[in-house]
N, C-alpha and C positions, 0 to 999 in steps of 0.2 A: 339723491341729494347732492348738490354741488359743493365743491370744496371751498373752504375759506381761503381768500386770497391774501398773500403776504408779499411785501416788498423786502428783498434781501440785498443789503449793500455787498457788492462783490468786487474786491480790489484785484483779485488774481493771486492773492497770497494764501498761505496755508490756513490761517484762521478763518478767513471769510469763506473758503471752500468748505471747511468743516461745518460752519454755521449753515450753509446751504444744504448740505447733506442731512444735518440734524432736523432742519425745518421740513424738508421733504419727508423724512421718516415720520414726522408728526402728522403727515397727511395734508399739508397745505399745498395750494396751487401757487407756485413760486415765480415771481417776477424779479429778475435781477437788474441792478443798476450800478454802474461804475462811473468814474470821473477822470477825464483827461484834464488835469488841473494845473498843468505846467510843471509836472515832475520831471526829473532829469533824464529818465529813460522810459521807453514805452513797452518794455518787455512784460510788465505786469498787466498792461492793458490787453496784450495779446493772450496772456495766460487766462485772463478773465473770460475771454471769448471761448477758449478751449474748455474751461470748467463749466460755463453755462451750457455749452453744447452737450457736454457729457451728463450734466446733472439738472439743468434748468428745465422749466416747462414752457418757456416763451423766449423769443429772441432777446438777447442781452442788449440793454439800452445803455449808451455811454453819453454823458453830458459833458460838454466842453466848458471849462472855466479858465480863468487866468490868475490863479493865486500866486503865480510866480512874479506877477507885476508888483506885488506888495513885498515879496521876499520874506526875510526873517527866518528862514529854515534851510538847513543843509540839503533838504530834498528838493528845493525849488530855486535856490540862489547859487549862482556860480561864485559868489564871494565867500561862501561858507563851506568848508570841507566836511564830508561825511567822516565822523570819528571812527578810527579803527583800533583804538588802544584797549578796548574792552568795555563792557556794559557798566555805565555809571551806577553807583550805589545810591545816589541821592540827587535831588534837583531835577529840573526840567531840561531834558537834552536838546541839543541844537537840531535834532531831527524832528522835533515837534513842529508841525505846520500850524501857525496861528489860525484858530477858528475852523479848522478843516472839518472836523466831525459835525460841528454845528451847522455848517453850510451844507454838507453832504446829507445829513438827516433832514434838513429843511426841504431840500429839493426832492428827496425820496418821499417825504410826506406829501408834497404836492402831487407827485406821480401816483401815490397811493389813492389820493382823493379822486383822481381822474379815472382810475381803473376799478374803484369801488372796494379797495382794501381797507382794513382797519388794524393790520398787524405789520409791524416794521421791525426788522432784525439787523443787528450790527455785531461785528466780531470783536468788540472791545474786550480787553482783558486786563485785570489789575493784579494778577498774582506774580507772574514771572517778571513783569515789567510795568510798573505803575507810574512811571515818570510823566506820562502825558495826562494833563488835567481833563481832557475829554475822553479818557478811557477808564474812568472811575465810576463806581455805582451811583454816586450823587448826581453826576452829569446825566446819566441815562434816566434816572428817576425824575429829574427836573425837566428834561426834554419831553418826557411823556406827559407831564402836567401841562407844558406849553402846548403840545399837540392837541390837547383836549379843550383848549380855550382859543386857539388860533386858527382852527379849521371849522368846516361845516359840522363837525362832530359836536360842537357846542350846543347845537339845536337838534341833535339826534339822540336816539336811545342807545345806539351802539357807539362805544368809546374806543379810542385808540389804545393799543397796547404796543409799547416799545420795549423790546427785549434784547439783552446781550447775554446769550446762553453760555458763553465762554468766560464770563466775568470772573468766576471763582475757580477756574480750572488751571492747573499747571500746564506748561507746554507739552509735557509728556502725556498728560491725561488727554489733551486735545488730539495729539497724534494717535494715541491708542483708540480714541473714540472714532476718529475719522477713518482709521484703518478698518475698524470693525464694521463701518458703514460702506466699505468698499471704495473709498476715495483713492485715486491714483495720484499721489502727491508729486509725481514727476511732472504733472501738468501745471503745477503751481510755481510762482516766483515770489520770493520774499525779500531778496537782497535790495538794499538801498541804492546800489550802484551796479546792477546786473548789466551784462553786455547785451549785444543785439540778439543773441541766441537764448537769453534768459539765464546764462550761467552766473552763479553767485561769486562775489569777490572773496568770500571766505573769511572776512575780517570785520565787517561792520556788525553792529549790534544785532540786526535782524538775522544775519547768517549764524552768529554765535548761538542765539537763542533757539533757532530752528534746529541746528545740529545737536545741541544739548537735549532738545526735546526727543529726538529720535534715539539718542544714546540712552537717556534715562528710561525710555519706554522699552528698550531692548529690541528695537526694530531697525532694519536697514534704512539708511538715508539715501533716497533716490535722487537727491539734488545733484545737479551738475555744477562744479566749481571751476572757475577760470584757472587754467594751468594746473589742474589737479590739486589745487590748494584746499585744505580743510581748515575751518576756523579753530583756533586754539580755545579750549574750554577751561 
Protein backbone atom coordinates (compact mmCIF):
# COMPACT_ATOMS: atom_id res chain seq x y z
CA UNK A 1 0.00 0.00 0.00
CA UNK A 2 1.41 3.39 -0.98
CA UNK A 3 2.03 6.05 1.62
CA UNK A 4 -0.11 9.15 1.94
CA UNK A 5 1.62 12.19 0.49
CA UNK A 6 2.25 15.30 2.60
CA UNK A 7 3.61 18.73 1.76
CA UNK A 8 5.79 20.10 4.56
CA UNK A 9 6.81 23.76 4.73
CA UNK A 10 10.55 23.71 5.41
CA UNK A 11 12.25 27.01 6.19
CA UNK A 12 15.55 25.62 7.43
CA UNK A 13 14.84 26.43 11.06
CA UNK A 14 14.47 24.30 14.16
CA UNK A 15 10.67 24.19 14.14
CA UNK A 16 10.15 23.18 10.53
CA UNK A 17 12.86 20.51 10.78
CA UNK A 18 11.06 19.05 13.78
CA UNK A 19 7.76 19.02 11.91
CA UNK A 20 9.37 17.15 9.02
CA UNK A 21 10.75 14.51 11.36
CA UNK A 22 7.38 14.16 13.09
CA UNK A 23 5.52 13.79 9.80
CA UNK A 24 7.98 11.17 8.56
CA UNK A 25 7.57 9.28 11.84
CA UNK A 26 3.84 9.15 11.12
CA UNK A 27 4.57 7.33 7.88
CA UNK A 28 3.89 10.04 5.31
CA UNK A 29 5.70 10.38 2.00
CA UNK A 30 7.13 13.88 2.52
CA UNK A 31 7.54 16.59 -0.10
CA UNK A 32 9.26 19.69 1.27
CA UNK A 33 8.84 23.24 0.00
CA UNK A 34 10.57 26.48 0.97
CA UNK A 35 10.58 30.09 -0.17
CA UNK A 36 13.22 32.57 -1.24
CA UNK A 37 10.96 35.50 -0.46
CA UNK A 38 13.37 38.41 -0.17
CA UNK A 39 14.64 37.72 3.33
CA UNK A 40 17.85 39.46 4.36
CA UNK A 41 20.02 36.34 4.39
CA UNK A 42 20.11 33.03 2.54
CA UNK A 43 21.58 30.85 5.29
CA UNK A 44 18.19 29.39 6.18
CA UNK A 45 17.64 28.42 2.54
CA UNK A 46 20.91 26.49 2.54
CA UNK A 47 19.91 24.87 5.83
CA UNK A 48 16.60 23.73 4.35
CA UNK A 49 18.45 21.86 1.60
CA UNK A 50 20.63 20.15 4.21
CA UNK A 51 17.62 19.13 6.29
CA UNK A 52 15.66 17.91 3.28
CA UNK A 53 18.60 15.81 2.14
CA UNK A 54 18.87 14.26 5.60
CA UNK A 55 15.16 13.77 6.31
CA UNK A 56 13.08 14.33 3.19
CA UNK A 57 11.84 11.81 0.65
CA UNK A 58 12.08 13.98 -2.47
CA UNK A 59 14.19 16.86 -3.80
CA UNK A 60 13.48 20.06 -1.89
CA UNK A 61 11.50 22.63 -3.88
CA UNK A 62 12.19 26.36 -3.44
CA UNK A 63 9.82 28.98 -4.80
CA UNK A 64 11.06 32.51 -5.46
CA UNK A 65 8.88 35.42 -4.34
CA UNK A 66 9.54 39.09 -3.70
CA UNK A 67 7.82 39.99 -0.46
CA UNK A 68 10.69 42.40 0.09
CA UNK A 69 9.19 44.68 -2.54
CA UNK A 70 6.28 45.47 -0.24
CA UNK A 71 8.50 45.71 2.86
CA UNK A 72 6.85 46.16 6.22
CA UNK A 73 9.07 43.71 8.13
CA UNK A 74 12.50 43.71 9.74
CA UNK A 75 13.16 40.45 7.91
CA UNK A 76 12.71 41.94 4.43
CA UNK A 77 13.23 45.71 4.67
CA UNK A 78 16.55 47.48 5.10
CA UNK A 79 14.64 50.35 6.67
CA UNK A 80 13.63 48.29 9.73
CA UNK A 81 16.21 46.87 12.14
CA UNK A 82 15.90 43.42 13.68
CA UNK A 83 15.23 44.02 17.40
CA UNK A 84 17.85 42.69 19.81
CA UNK A 85 16.55 44.00 23.14
CA UNK A 86 14.62 40.87 24.08
CA UNK A 87 11.38 39.10 23.23
CA UNK A 88 8.39 41.44 23.36
CA UNK A 89 5.65 40.46 25.80
CA UNK A 90 2.78 41.76 23.70
CA UNK A 91 1.85 43.15 20.31
CA UNK A 92 2.84 42.11 16.81
CA UNK A 93 6.64 42.34 16.43
CA UNK A 94 8.39 44.05 13.54
CA UNK A 95 9.75 40.67 12.44
CA UNK A 96 6.25 39.67 11.35
CA UNK A 97 6.20 39.47 7.53
CA UNK A 98 2.78 40.62 6.26
CA UNK A 99 0.72 37.73 4.85
CA UNK A 100 3.77 35.43 4.68
CA UNK A 101 2.20 32.22 5.93
CA UNK A 102 -0.97 32.86 3.94
CA UNK A 103 1.09 33.13 0.76
CA UNK A 104 3.33 30.18 1.64
CA UNK A 105 0.45 27.86 2.48
CA UNK A 106 -1.43 28.86 -0.65
CA UNK A 107 1.50 27.94 -2.89
CA UNK A 108 2.12 24.74 -0.93
CA UNK A 109 -1.55 23.91 -1.42
CA UNK A 110 -1.16 24.26 -5.19
CA UNK A 111 1.94 22.06 -5.09
CA UNK A 112 -0.01 19.49 -3.13
CA UNK A 113 -2.74 19.42 -5.75
CA UNK A 114 -0.19 18.75 -8.47
CA UNK A 115 1.43 15.81 -6.67
CA UNK A 116 -1.82 14.38 -5.33
CA UNK A 117 -1.39 15.23 -1.66
CA UNK A 118 -4.16 16.10 0.77
CA UNK A 119 -2.03 16.79 3.85
CA UNK A 120 -0.20 20.04 4.52
CA UNK A 121 2.05 20.73 7.52
CA UNK A 122 3.46 23.98 8.91
CA UNK A 123 5.67 24.66 11.94
CA UNK A 124 3.50 27.42 13.44
CA UNK A 125 3.70 27.70 17.22
CA UNK A 126 1.63 29.77 19.65
CA UNK A 127 3.12 28.93 23.04
CA UNK A 128 6.58 30.48 23.40
CA UNK A 129 5.89 33.21 20.87
CA UNK A 130 2.36 34.00 19.74
CA UNK A 131 2.89 37.55 18.44
CA UNK A 132 2.47 36.54 14.80
CA UNK A 133 -1.20 36.50 13.75
CA UNK A 134 -0.49 33.75 11.19
CA UNK A 135 0.98 31.43 13.83
CA UNK A 136 -2.21 31.00 15.85
CA UNK A 137 -4.70 28.10 15.90
CA UNK A 138 -7.54 30.12 14.37
CA UNK A 139 -5.41 30.93 11.32
CA UNK A 140 -4.58 27.28 10.64
CA UNK A 141 -8.21 26.25 11.19
CA UNK A 142 -9.50 28.89 8.81
CA UNK A 143 -6.90 28.07 6.16
CA UNK A 144 -7.97 24.43 6.22
CA UNK A 145 -11.55 25.55 5.60
CA UNK A 146 -10.33 27.68 2.70
CA UNK A 147 -8.34 24.78 1.24
CA UNK A 148 -11.46 22.66 1.04
CA UNK A 149 -13.49 25.25 -0.90
CA UNK A 150 -10.71 26.75 -3.04
CA UNK A 151 -9.24 23.60 -4.61
CA UNK A 152 -10.38 20.52 -6.52
CA UNK A 153 -11.11 18.95 -3.14
CA UNK A 154 -14.46 20.75 -3.22
CA UNK A 155 -15.68 18.16 -5.73
CA UNK A 156 -13.79 15.21 -4.29
CA UNK A 157 -14.40 12.80 -1.44
CA UNK A 158 -10.95 13.26 0.08
CA UNK A 159 -10.57 16.51 2.00
CA UNK A 160 -7.53 18.63 2.82
CA UNK A 161 -5.99 18.42 6.27
CA UNK A 162 -3.81 21.37 7.33
CA UNK A 163 -1.88 20.72 10.52
CA UNK A 164 0.47 22.64 12.81
CA UNK A 165 1.72 19.86 15.12
CA UNK A 166 3.91 22.22 17.18
CA UNK A 167 1.12 24.70 17.89
CA UNK A 168 0.70 23.86 21.58
CA UNK A 169 4.29 22.81 22.32
CA UNK A 170 6.89 24.82 24.21
CA UNK A 171 10.27 25.33 22.57
CA UNK A 172 11.84 22.90 25.03
CA UNK A 173 9.20 20.27 24.14
CA UNK A 174 9.95 20.82 20.47
CA UNK A 175 13.69 20.40 21.00
CA UNK A 176 13.18 17.28 23.11
CA UNK A 177 10.83 15.76 20.56
CA UNK A 178 13.15 16.43 17.66
CA UNK A 179 16.13 15.07 19.55
CA UNK A 180 14.22 11.86 20.28
CA UNK A 181 13.55 11.55 16.53
CA UNK A 182 17.25 11.87 15.76
CA UNK A 183 17.38 15.40 14.34
CA UNK A 184 20.83 16.97 14.08
CA UNK A 185 19.93 20.54 15.02
CA UNK A 186 23.35 21.78 13.96
CA UNK A 187 21.96 21.56 10.41
CA UNK A 188 19.30 24.18 11.18
CA UNK A 189 19.40 27.98 11.17
CA UNK A 190 16.93 30.04 13.19
CA UNK A 191 18.59 33.46 13.49
CA UNK A 192 16.91 36.47 11.87
CA UNK A 193 20.31 37.87 10.90
CA UNK A 194 22.59 34.86 10.53
CA UNK A 195 25.91 35.30 8.75
CA UNK A 196 26.95 33.56 5.54
CA UNK A 197 27.94 30.44 7.46
CA UNK A 198 24.64 30.26 9.32
CA UNK A 199 26.04 31.44 12.65
CA UNK A 200 23.46 33.18 14.83
CA UNK A 201 23.71 36.74 16.11
CA UNK A 202 22.90 35.57 19.62
CA UNK A 203 20.61 38.51 20.38
CA UNK A 204 17.49 38.45 18.16
CA UNK A 205 14.23 36.90 19.32
CA UNK A 206 14.80 33.72 17.32
CA UNK A 207 18.23 33.15 18.90
CA UNK A 208 16.92 33.82 22.42
CA UNK A 209 13.97 31.45 22.08
CA UNK A 210 16.10 28.75 20.47
CA UNK A 211 18.76 28.94 23.18
CA UNK A 212 16.15 28.90 25.95
CA UNK A 213 14.55 25.83 24.39
CA UNK A 214 17.77 23.83 24.65
CA UNK A 215 18.44 25.11 28.16
CA UNK A 216 14.95 24.25 29.42
CA UNK A 217 15.15 20.82 27.79
CA UNK A 218 18.49 20.18 29.49
CA UNK A 219 20.15 19.50 26.16
CA UNK A 220 23.36 20.90 24.64
CA UNK A 221 22.85 23.68 22.13
CA UNK A 222 24.70 22.82 18.88
CA UNK A 223 24.11 26.30 17.42
CA UNK A 224 27.05 28.30 16.14
CA UNK A 225 26.97 31.92 17.31
CA UNK A 226 28.90 34.78 15.78
CA UNK A 227 32.02 35.62 17.81
CA UNK A 228 31.04 33.02 20.37
CA UNK A 229 28.18 35.18 21.65
CA UNK A 230 25.33 33.44 23.40
CA UNK A 231 21.92 35.10 23.75
CA UNK A 232 20.97 36.48 27.10
CA UNK A 233 17.96 34.65 28.51
